[in-house]
VEXVOVEX-874199 format. One record per residue (C-alpha): residue in three letters; x, y, z. Coordinates in Angstrom, 3 decimals. Layout:
SEBA  resn      east     north        up
SEBA   ALA         X         Y         Z
...
//
This chain:
SEBA  resn      east     north        up
SEBA   MET  -134.733   -37.423    15.063
SEBA   SER  -135.516   -38.890    11.632
SEBA   PHE  -138.874   -38.187    10.046
SEBA   ILE  -138.834   -41.938     9.325
SEBA   ASN  -140.350   -42.797    12.701
SEBA   LYS  -142.388   -45.796    13.789
SEBA   ASP  -145.666   -44.200    12.723
SEBA   PHE  -144.408   -42.775     9.420
SEBA   MET  -147.379   -42.334     7.021
SEBA   LEU  -149.838   -43.761     9.558
SEBA   ARG  -152.334   -40.984    10.200
SEBA   THR  -154.878   -42.650    12.465
SEBA   ASN  -154.813   -44.850    15.540
SEBA   THR  -156.460   -47.641    13.570
SEBA   ALA  -153.787   -47.440    10.883
SEBA   LYS  -151.060   -47.625    13.515
SEBA   ARG  -152.601   -50.690    15.132
SEBA   LEU  -153.124   -52.440    11.793
SEBA   TYR  -149.553   -51.840    10.722
SEBA   HIS  -147.747   -52.652    13.956
SEBA   GLU  -149.865   -55.668    14.908
SEBA   TYR  -150.521   -57.261    11.521
SEBA   ALA  -148.243   -55.982     8.751
SEBA   GLU  -144.897   -54.888    10.131
SEBA   ASP  -143.196   -58.201    10.847
SEBA   ILE  -144.609   -60.667     8.328
SEBA   PRO  -142.312   -62.032     5.594
SEBA   ILE  -141.930   -60.644     2.093
SEBA   ILE  -142.767   -62.543    -1.084
SEBA   ASP  -141.157   -60.518    -3.847
SEBA   TYR  -142.808   -62.199    -6.808
SEBA   HIS  -141.510   -59.821    -9.482
SEBA   CYS  -138.122   -58.133    -9.568
SEBA   HIS  -135.089   -57.633   -11.780
SEBA   LEU  -132.374   -58.653    -9.329
SEBA   ASN  -129.286   -60.287   -10.800
SEBA   PRO  -129.241   -63.938    -9.640
SEBA   GLN  -125.468   -64.153   -10.170
SEBA   MET  -124.955   -61.412    -7.580
SEBA   ILE  -126.973   -63.475    -5.101
SEBA   ALA  -125.085   -66.663    -5.940
SEBA   ASP  -121.731   -64.862    -5.648
SEBA   ASN  -122.861   -63.150    -2.435
SEBA   HIS  -121.729   -59.882    -3.946
SEBA   ARG  -120.000   -57.288    -1.787
SEBA   PHE  -120.689   -53.678    -2.735
SEBA   LYS  -117.602   -51.528    -3.041
SEBA   ASN  -119.303   -48.338    -1.859
SEBA   MET  -122.591   -46.512    -1.339
SEBA   THR  -122.811   -45.406    -4.949
SEBA   GLU  -122.793   -48.948    -6.249
SEBA   LEU  -125.352   -49.992    -3.630
SEBA   LEU  -127.786   -47.079    -3.887
SEBA   LEU  -127.330   -45.816    -7.453
SEBA   GLY  -125.986   -48.723    -9.488
SEBA   GLY  -128.506   -49.703   -12.167
SEBA   ASP  -131.287   -47.635   -10.554
SEBA   HIS  -132.740   -45.775   -13.508
SEBA   TYR  -135.458   -44.274   -11.281
SEBA   LYS  -132.736   -42.241    -9.566
SEBA   TRP  -130.841   -41.565   -12.792
SEBA   ARG  -133.964   -40.042   -14.308
SEBA   ILE  -134.436   -37.738   -11.337
SEBA   MET  -130.806   -36.636   -11.407
SEBA   ARG  -131.136   -35.666   -15.067
SEBA   ALA  -134.245   -33.657   -14.232
SEBA   GLY  -132.226   -31.938   -11.517
SEBA   GLY  -129.664   -30.757   -14.038
SEBA   VAL  -126.921   -33.253   -13.219
SEBA   ASP  -124.467   -33.947   -16.048
SEBA   GLU  -124.568   -37.509   -17.400
SEBA   LYS  -120.972   -38.171   -16.378
SEBA   TYR  -122.165   -38.098   -12.747
SEBA   ILE  -125.006   -40.512   -13.512
SEBA   THR  -123.828   -43.248   -15.886
SEBA   GLY  -120.459   -41.776   -16.827
SEBA   ASP  -116.915   -42.156   -15.535
SEBA   ALA  -117.022   -39.614   -12.714
SEBA   ASP  -115.664   -40.545    -9.292
SEBA   ASP  -118.159   -42.584    -7.248
SEBA   PHE  -118.184   -40.098    -4.377
SEBA   ASP  -118.924   -37.275    -6.808
SEBA   LYS  -121.864   -39.305    -8.141
SEBA   PHE  -123.139   -39.832    -4.605
SEBA   ARG  -122.671   -36.143    -3.869
SEBA   MET  -124.708   -35.222    -6.938
SEBA   TRP  -127.513   -37.514    -5.785
SEBA   ALA  -127.341   -35.898    -2.340
SEBA   GLY  -127.614   -32.494    -3.984
SEBA   THR  -130.665   -33.521    -6.020
SEBA   LEU  -132.669   -35.356    -3.368
SEBA   PRO  -133.689   -32.416    -1.115
SEBA   GLN  -135.553   -30.895    -4.063
SEBA   CYS  -137.628   -34.066    -4.498
SEBA   ILE  -140.424   -33.174    -2.099
SEBA   GLY  -143.452   -35.304    -2.949
SEBA   ASN  -141.427   -37.858    -4.919
SEBA   PRO  -141.382   -41.421    -3.512
SEBA   LEU  -137.624   -41.565    -4.025
SEBA   TYR  -137.250   -39.116    -1.155
SEBA   HIS  -139.034   -41.552     1.136
SEBA   TRP  -137.427   -44.683    -0.332
SEBA   THR  -133.896   -43.321    -0.004
SEBA   HIS  -134.370   -42.396     3.623
SEBA   LEU  -136.039   -45.729     4.372
SEBA   GLU  -132.969   -47.418     2.852
SEBA   LEU  -130.611   -45.348     4.991
SEBA   LYS  -132.659   -45.928     8.147
SEBA   ARG  -133.427   -49.629     7.766
SEBA   TYR  -130.002   -50.819     6.625
SEBA   PHE  -127.607   -48.269     8.165
SEBA   ASP  -129.632   -46.811    11.051
SEBA   ILE  -128.881   -43.373     9.627
SEBA   ASP  -131.334   -40.711    10.773
SEBA   ASP  -129.740   -37.812     8.896
SEBA   THR  -131.535   -36.612     5.803
SEBA   LEU  -129.327   -36.887     2.729
SEBA   SER  -128.211   -33.462     1.547
SEBA   PRO  -125.056   -31.713     0.323
SEBA   GLU  -124.184   -31.002     3.957
SEBA   SER  -124.571   -34.622     5.129
SEBA   ALA  -123.304   -36.397     2.000
SEBA   GLU  -119.696   -36.921     3.076
SEBA   ARG  -120.697   -38.030     6.586
SEBA   ILE  -123.235   -40.542     5.277
SEBA   TRP  -120.795   -41.711     2.595
SEBA   ARG  -118.105   -42.478     5.191
SEBA   LYS  -120.409   -44.220     7.656
SEBA   GLY  -122.134   -46.250     4.941
SEBA   ASN  -118.883   -47.369     3.346
SEBA   GLU  -117.478   -48.468     6.713
SEBA   MET  -120.566   -50.600     7.311
SEBA   LEU  -120.499   -52.108     3.810
SEBA   ALA  -117.275   -53.896     4.717
SEBA   ASP  -119.220   -56.054     7.180
SEBA   LYS  -120.678   -59.379     6.032
SEBA   ASP  -124.116   -58.162     7.132
SEBA   PHE  -124.036   -55.998     4.008
SEBA   TYR  -123.162   -58.707     1.506
SEBA   VAL  -126.060   -59.442    -0.839
SEBA   ARG  -127.386   -62.555     0.874
SEBA   SER  -127.395   -60.897     4.276
SEBA   LEU  -129.206   -57.861     2.906
SEBA   ILE  -131.896   -60.221     1.637
SEBA   THR  -132.266   -62.278     4.811
SEBA   ARG  -132.171   -59.184     7.037
SEBA   SER  -135.105   -57.867     5.013
SEBA   ASN  -137.278   -60.852     6.038
SEBA   VAL  -137.628   -62.068     2.454
SEBA   GLU  -139.053   -65.549     1.929
SEBA   VAL  -139.233   -65.803    -1.882
SEBA   ILE  -137.621   -63.871    -4.735
SEBA   CYS  -138.739   -64.296    -8.339
SEBA   THR  -136.180   -62.953   -10.790
SEBA   THR  -136.895   -62.180   -14.463
SEBA   ASP  -135.130   -64.470   -16.906
SEBA   ASP  -134.783   -65.076   -20.628
SEBA   PRO  -135.942   -68.503   -21.884
SEBA   ALA  -132.406   -69.281   -23.097
SEBA   ASP  -130.948   -68.824   -19.597
SEBA   ASP  -129.400   -71.993   -18.159
SEBA   LEU  -130.490   -70.929   -14.637
SEBA   GLN  -127.118   -71.976   -13.223
SEBA   TYR  -127.253   -69.431   -10.406
SEBA   HIS  -130.727   -70.471    -9.318
SEBA   LYS  -129.468   -74.062    -9.229
SEBA   GLN  -126.390   -73.048    -7.267
SEBA   LEU  -128.468   -71.258    -4.646
SEBA   LEU  -130.729   -74.289    -4.295
SEBA   ASP  -127.767   -76.681    -4.025
SEBA   GLU  -126.114   -74.485    -1.402
SEBA   GLY  -129.302   -74.369     0.638
SEBA   PHE  -129.717   -70.593     0.675
SEBA   GLU  -132.596   -70.006     3.053
SEBA   VAL  -134.448   -67.666     0.694
SEBA   ARG  -136.023   -69.313    -2.336
SEBA   VAL  -134.729   -67.609    -5.493
SEBA   LEU  -136.914   -68.726    -8.381
SEBA   PRO  -136.822   -67.841   -12.079
SEBA   THR  -139.587   -66.155   -14.043
SEBA   PHE  -140.053   -66.958   -17.735
SEBA   ARG  -139.797   -63.752   -19.825
SEBA   PRO  -140.038   -64.692   -23.545
SEBA   ASP  -140.251   -61.188   -25.032
SEBA   LYS  -137.274   -61.685   -27.345
SEBA   ALA  -138.956   -64.729   -28.876
SEBA   LEU  -142.253   -62.894   -29.426
SEBA   ASP  -141.109   -59.408   -30.479
SEBA   ILE  -141.108   -60.217   -34.172
SEBA   GLY  -141.210   -56.564   -35.155
SEBA   LYS  -137.789   -55.857   -33.646
SEBA   ASN  -134.640   -56.123   -35.701
SEBA   THR  -133.156   -58.426   -33.053
SEBA   PHE  -135.804   -61.140   -33.505
SEBA   ALA  -134.298   -63.156   -36.362
SEBA   ALA  -130.841   -63.219   -34.805
SEBA   TYR  -132.269   -64.299   -31.439
SEBA   VAL  -134.251   -67.263   -32.762
SEBA   LYS  -131.421   -68.363   -35.072
SEBA   GLN  -129.064   -68.282   -32.095
SEBA   GLN  -131.305   -70.901   -30.465
SEBA   GLY  -131.027   -73.107   -33.575
SEBA   ILE  -134.586   -72.287   -34.654
SEBA   SER  -135.476   -72.002   -38.320
SEBA   THR  -139.211   -72.805   -38.453
SEBA   PHE  -142.362   -71.713   -36.645
SEBA   GLU  -142.877   -75.251   -35.343
SEBA   GLU  -139.336   -75.327   -33.976
SEBA   LEU  -139.961   -72.052   -32.155
SEBA   GLN  -143.010   -73.468   -30.413
SEBA   THR  -141.200   -76.706   -29.569
SEBA   TRP  -138.260   -74.758   -28.142
SEBA   LEU  -140.506   -72.554   -26.019
SEBA   ARG  -142.355   -75.599   -24.676
SEBA   GLU  -139.091   -77.297   -23.804
SEBA   ARG  -137.792   -74.177   -22.086
SEBA   ILE  -141.037   -73.821   -20.124
SEBA   ASP  -140.570   -77.408   -18.947
SEBA   TYR  -136.965   -76.670   -17.993
SEBA   PHE  -137.957   -73.565   -16.048
SEBA   HIS  -140.746   -75.512   -14.341
SEBA   GLN  -138.289   -78.185   -13.246
SEBA   ASN  -136.198   -75.412   -11.696
SEBA   GLY  -139.002   -73.943    -9.615
SEBA   CYS  -140.500   -71.388   -12.008
SEBA   ARG  -144.191   -70.726   -11.496
SEBA   LEU  -144.593   -67.335   -13.223
SEBA   SER  -144.164   -65.901   -16.681
SEBA   ASP  -143.975   -62.258   -17.670
SEBA   HIS  -144.788   -60.425   -20.902
SEBA   ALA  -144.063   -56.772   -21.640
SEBA   LEU  -146.732   -55.403   -23.978
SEBA   GLU  -146.359   -51.853   -25.243
SEBA   ALA  -149.860   -52.383   -26.602
SEBA   VAL  -152.331   -55.253   -26.379
SEBA   SER  -152.698   -57.054   -29.678
SEBA   PHE  -155.374   -59.365   -30.977
SEBA   ALA  -155.469   -60.393   -34.613
SEBA   GLU  -156.118   -63.763   -36.201
SEBA   GLY  -154.225   -65.031   -39.208
SEBA   ASP  -151.368   -67.204   -40.418
SEBA   ALA  -148.624   -66.774   -37.823
SEBA   LYS  -146.398   -69.319   -39.562
SEBA   THR  -146.226   -67.202   -42.717
SEBA   VAL  -145.392   -64.137   -40.633
SEBA   PHE  -142.563   -66.057   -38.963
SEBA   ASP  -141.201   -67.227   -42.323
SEBA   THR  -141.244   -63.645   -43.584
SEBA   ALA  -139.323   -62.307   -40.586
SEBA   ILE  -136.785   -65.127   -40.424
SEBA   SER  -135.922   -64.540   -44.077
SEBA   GLY  -134.972   -60.975   -43.256
SEBA   GLN  -137.994   -59.299   -44.819
SEBA   PRO  -139.903   -56.603   -42.907
SEBA   VAL  -143.239   -57.402   -41.300
SEBA   ASN  -146.064   -54.899   -41.097
SEBA   PRO  -148.061   -53.952   -37.958
SEBA   GLN  -150.925   -56.302   -38.818
SEBA   GLN  -148.530   -59.217   -39.231
SEBA   ILE  -146.888   -58.378   -35.917
SEBA   GLU  -150.265   -58.491   -34.184
SEBA   ILE  -151.093   -61.837   -35.814
SEBA   PHE  -147.841   -63.389   -34.669
SEBA   LYS  -147.963   -61.983   -31.129
SEBA   THR  -151.564   -63.096   -30.673
SEBA   ALA  -150.776   -66.650   -31.747
SEBA   MET  -147.685   -66.846   -29.573
SEBA   LEU  -149.398   -65.402   -26.494
SEBA   GLN  -152.163   -67.954   -26.938
SEBA   PHE  -149.604   -70.734   -27.314
SEBA   CYS  -147.640   -69.682   -24.244
SEBA   ALA  -150.748   -69.144   -22.124
SEBA   LYS  -151.921   -72.673   -22.877
SEBA   GLU  -148.571   -74.041   -21.716
SEBA   TYR  -148.698   -71.921   -18.551
SEBA   ALA  -152.221   -73.052   -17.719
SEBA   ALA  -151.250   -76.694   -18.117
SEBA   ARG  -148.560   -76.227   -15.437
SEBA   ASP  -150.633   -74.026   -13.100
SEBA   TRP  -148.359   -71.035   -13.730
SEBA   THR  -149.305   -67.395   -13.375
SEBA   MET  -149.025   -65.148   -16.427
SEBA   GLN  -148.070   -61.507   -15.870
SEBA   LEU  -148.965   -58.897   -18.487
SEBA   HIS  -147.143   -55.579   -18.091
SEBA   ILE  -149.014   -53.218   -20.396
SEBA   GLY  -148.351   -49.725   -21.642
SEBA   ALA  -144.686   -48.765   -21.381
SEBA   LEU  -143.428   -46.526   -24.195
SEBA   ARG  -139.770   -47.476   -24.187
SEBA   ASN  -136.489   -45.998   -25.402
SEBA   ASN  -137.930   -42.630   -26.389
SEBA   ASN  -134.572   -40.847   -26.603
SEBA   THR  -132.709   -42.286   -29.597
SEBA   PRO  -129.256   -40.754   -28.914
SEBA   MET  -129.312   -41.943   -25.299
SEBA   PHE  -130.607   -45.382   -26.272
SEBA   GLN  -127.727   -45.721   -28.718
SEBA   LYS  -125.304   -44.624   -26.019
SEBA   LEU  -126.619   -46.499   -22.968
SEBA   GLY  -129.083   -49.136   -24.188
SEBA   PRO  -132.466   -50.029   -22.653
SEBA   ASP  -133.647   -49.619   -19.050
SEBA   THR  -131.594   -46.504   -18.403
SEBA   GLY  -134.366   -44.014   -17.632
SEBA   PHE  -135.820   -42.974   -20.992
SEBA   ASP  -139.172   -44.744   -20.868
SEBA   SER  -142.613   -43.268   -20.211
SEBA   ILE  -146.341   -44.038   -20.216
SEBA   ASN  -148.178   -45.029   -23.391
SEBA   ASP  -151.812   -44.027   -23.915
SEBA   LEU  -153.214   -46.596   -26.333
SEBA   GLY  -156.635   -48.169   -25.917
SEBA   ILE  -156.442   -51.688   -24.497
SEBA   ALA  -159.960   -52.797   -23.569
SEBA   ALA  -161.238   -54.449   -26.758
SEBA   PRO  -158.107   -56.395   -27.785
SEBA   LEU  -157.467   -57.473   -24.189
SEBA   SER  -161.026   -58.749   -23.897
SEBA   ARG  -160.674   -60.736   -27.118
SEBA   LEU  -157.348   -62.193   -26.039
SEBA   LEU  -158.586   -63.319   -22.627
SEBA   ASP  -161.835   -64.633   -24.080
SEBA   SER  -160.002   -66.651   -26.725
SEBA   LEU  -158.063   -68.333   -23.935
SEBA   GLU  -161.185   -68.916   -21.839
SEBA   VAL  -162.995   -70.468   -24.807
SEBA   ALA  -160.075   -72.857   -25.228
SEBA   ASP  -160.014   -73.548   -21.456
SEBA   SER  -156.412   -72.314   -21.405
SEBA   LEU  -156.596   -69.046   -19.462
SEBA   PRO  -153.985   -69.273   -16.679
SEBA   LYS  -153.940   -67.294   -13.485
SEBA   THR  -153.173   -63.817   -14.762
SEBA   ILE  -151.934   -60.552   -13.267
SEBA   MET  -152.473   -57.448   -15.395
SEBA   TYR  -150.564   -54.235   -14.738
SEBA   SER  -151.057   -51.049   -16.700
SEBA   LEU  -148.488   -48.294   -16.633
SEBA   ASN  -151.224   -45.798   -17.489
SEBA   PRO  -153.426   -45.148   -14.447
SEBA   LYS  -156.325   -44.318   -16.761
SEBA   ASP  -156.594   -48.078   -17.264
SEBA   ASN  -157.226   -48.964   -13.615
SEBA   TYR  -160.970   -49.140   -14.196
SEBA   VAL  -160.568   -50.897   -17.548
SEBA   LEU  -158.523   -53.641   -15.901
SEBA   GLY  -160.538   -53.518   -12.681
SEBA   THR  -163.680   -54.408   -14.590
SEBA   MET  -161.946   -56.748   -17.045
SEBA   ILE  -160.716   -59.040   -14.286
SEBA   GLY  -164.289   -59.577   -13.158
SEBA   ASN  -165.172   -61.105   -16.512
SEBA   PHE  -162.854   -64.074   -16.084
SEBA   GLN  -162.773   -65.008   -12.392
SEBA   LYS  -163.245   -68.710   -11.808
SEBA   ALA  -163.607   -70.861    -8.690
SEBA   PRO  -161.967   -72.335    -6.769
SEBA   ILE  -159.141   -69.780    -7.131
SEBA   ARG  -159.649   -66.597    -5.117
SEBA   GLY  -158.887   -63.709    -7.425
SEBA   LYS  -157.706   -65.863   -10.331
SEBA   ILE  -157.359   -62.741   -12.472
SEBA   GLN  -155.590   -59.945   -10.607
SEBA   LEU  -155.344   -56.195   -11.003
SEBA   GLY  -151.614   -55.779   -10.525
SEBA   SER  -150.186   -53.404    -7.969
SEBA   GLY  -149.133   -49.869    -8.831
SEBA   TRP  -146.315   -50.406   -11.322
SEBA   TRP  -143.229   -48.340   -12.138
SEBA   PHE  -144.397   -44.721   -12.368
SEBA   ASN  -147.380   -45.693   -10.209
SEBA   ASP  -145.593   -47.327    -7.277
SEBA   GLN  -145.975   -44.190    -5.189
SEBA   ARG  -148.655   -43.304    -2.636
SEBA   ASP  -151.216   -41.814    -5.027
SEBA   GLY  -150.696   -44.602    -7.557
SEBA   MET  -150.969   -47.359    -4.958
SEBA   VAL  -154.052   -45.843    -3.389
SEBA   ALA  -155.694   -45.342    -6.793
SEBA   GLN  -155.041   -48.969    -7.740
SEBA   MET  -156.366   -50.315    -4.432
SEBA   LYS  -159.431   -48.065    -4.488
SEBA   ALA  -160.220   -49.202    -8.033
SEBA   LEU  -159.944   -52.826    -6.969
SEBA   ALA  -162.013   -52.197    -3.838
SEBA   ASN  -164.721   -50.381    -5.800
SEBA   LEU  -164.912   -52.940    -8.579
SEBA   GLY  -163.862   -56.254    -7.055
SEBA   VAL  -162.603   -57.861    -3.853
SEBA   LEU  -159.676   -56.039    -2.260
SEBA   GLY  -159.258   -58.862     0.255
SEBA   THR  -158.054   -61.214    -2.508
SEBA   PHE  -155.322   -58.834    -3.711
SEBA   ILE  -151.829   -60.425    -3.813
SEBA   GLY  -150.079   -57.203    -2.837
SEBA   MET  -146.822   -55.480    -3.600
SEBA   LEU  -143.560   -56.316    -5.352
SEBA   THR  -140.313   -54.398    -5.777
SEBA   ASP  -139.898   -54.571    -9.592
SEBA   SER  -136.366   -53.447    -8.759
SEBA   ARG  -132.724   -54.061    -9.576
SEBA   SER  -131.622   -52.894    -6.127
SEBA   PHE  -130.872   -55.134    -3.154
SEBA   VAL  -131.994   -52.442    -0.720
SEBA   SER  -135.394   -51.888    -2.308
SEBA   TYR  -137.298   -54.084     0.161
SEBA   PRO  -138.475   -51.067     2.189
SEBA   ARG  -140.840   -50.519    -0.740
SEBA   HIS  -142.858   -53.360     0.772
SEBA   GLU  -142.881   -51.470     4.060
SEBA   TYR  -143.926   -48.331     2.201
SEBA   PHE  -146.806   -50.208     0.570
SEBA   ARG  -147.883   -51.797     3.840
SEBA   ARG  -147.985   -48.443     5.600
SEBA   ILE  -150.070   -46.972     2.766
SEBA   LEU  -152.417   -49.982     2.812
SEBA   CYS  -152.917   -49.787     6.586
SEBA   ASN  -153.454   -46.051     6.422
SEBA   LEU  -156.087   -46.438     3.687
SEBA   ILE  -158.017   -49.141     5.502
SEBA   GLY  -157.564   -47.339     8.804
SEBA   GLU  -159.220   -44.241     7.363
SEBA   TRP  -162.201   -46.281     6.141
SEBA   VAL  -162.635   -47.744     9.618
SEBA   GLU  -162.312   -44.406    11.405
SEBA   TYR  -164.731   -42.773     8.987
SEBA   GLY  -167.290   -45.393    10.041
SEBA   GLU  -167.290   -47.142     6.667
SEBA   TYR  -166.180   -50.554     7.992
SEBA   PRO  -166.571   -52.178    11.443
SEBA   GLU  -163.714   -52.004    13.941
SEBA   ASP  -163.381   -55.789    13.743
SEBA   TYR  -159.664   -56.421    14.131
SEBA   GLY  -160.002   -60.151    13.530
SEBA   THR  -161.305   -59.557    10.019
SEBA   LEU  -159.170   -56.463     9.441
SEBA   GLY  -156.012   -58.279    10.479
SEBA   ASP  -156.880   -61.166     8.182
SEBA   ILE  -157.347   -58.772     5.253
SEBA   ILE  -154.066   -56.958     5.949
SEBA   GLN  -151.993   -60.120     6.347
SEBA   GLY  -153.639   -61.651     3.318
SEBA   ILE  -152.756   -58.719     1.073
SEBA   CYS  -149.236   -58.387     2.473
SEBA   TYR  -148.284   -62.072     2.436
SEBA   ARG  -150.749   -64.975     2.610
SEBA   ASN  -152.668   -64.320    -0.611
SEBA   ALA  -149.518   -64.342    -2.719
SEBA   LYS  -148.180   -67.454    -1.028
SEBA   ALA  -151.396   -69.339    -1.728
SEBA   TYR  -151.903   -67.886    -5.234
SEBA   PHE  -148.482   -68.881    -6.502
SEBA   GLY  -148.350   -72.152    -4.604
SEBA   PHE  -145.131   -71.250    -2.788
//
């Protein structure tokens, strides 16, 4: 029998009741992910288990490298079964890592496979999985609908024409697949790709950049977008002449760190004002130190498993940024995620400075993100929010994934949430009032997000 049983991770009777009665069967709103909308539009069929379980999943690639697997079996040209076999050889050593749980949830929920993945079971699981992948139930759209997903928000560049989102809408796909506005390339003025990117859009002046971004925000809005997303290695706040900084960069001259901060501050303020005017939600993903390994970045590019946690101070500049928006009455609904768990209490207290009726939890402490979307990270984030704010207004989990079988991460989160609250109840720290408890659980797992985003 699989260790993934009906009461997996549920340690108390209260936790079991909360999960099975209130959390288990409600729909999923996956409001932040990196799924490829073309694969959904094309109803992609996976050729084998390696493409499905390992393709593009840099979480797993990173673990395989740590397990001593040669790169040819990770991102190289090795045979797909050999890649799968190498993953099967690595996984049993991953005790305590969420990937051990996630992988077996994927095998159980989609393939009804109870075997643990190991060198001994690899070929058997490979054969059974590949046979099942030939069935239409394993095409991309079926994987999504079988997972009880109601809304998917992809992550999209402002220049994207959103043709696949339009196609899915025109075809009447039952799951809403909506774009998210991710303008990093238009704001990252310190990168050597900035000038080429803006010139490619026909932009030559600072005013044209702002006009283009406003027009693209309108276009995204017309196509169902209600969220933006910004990746911030650090939080910047500096006032100055952003137009001059733009002119310097577009002419090919280098810009210094102070100029970069000036430009990013001005552009974040500009974008936030546009978001607020359309009742969008702004997401700030803070604190990733990216592309640390230069040879591997040059070989494989970004998002291939060579990123880690930054440890810069964020409190003062973040406060100034949010306050500048509040003063201008242009602070949108905002979700703030920090990759560094040391910032949970910084963000947990910061959100309390800018809450505003009638929106419940207008400013959100984002769920455990990336290296923190494991049990300890999720619990730490929820305990920080509970200690410092109102856990019952939390908008819950997301996959942040490129994988179409990552939806069991919502199950994983829901089990952890129910176990946490169940412990509080059984320790006598909250009444055994299932009406209120059920409302809190279903709110965090589904209803809060649906109301918050206006879906």
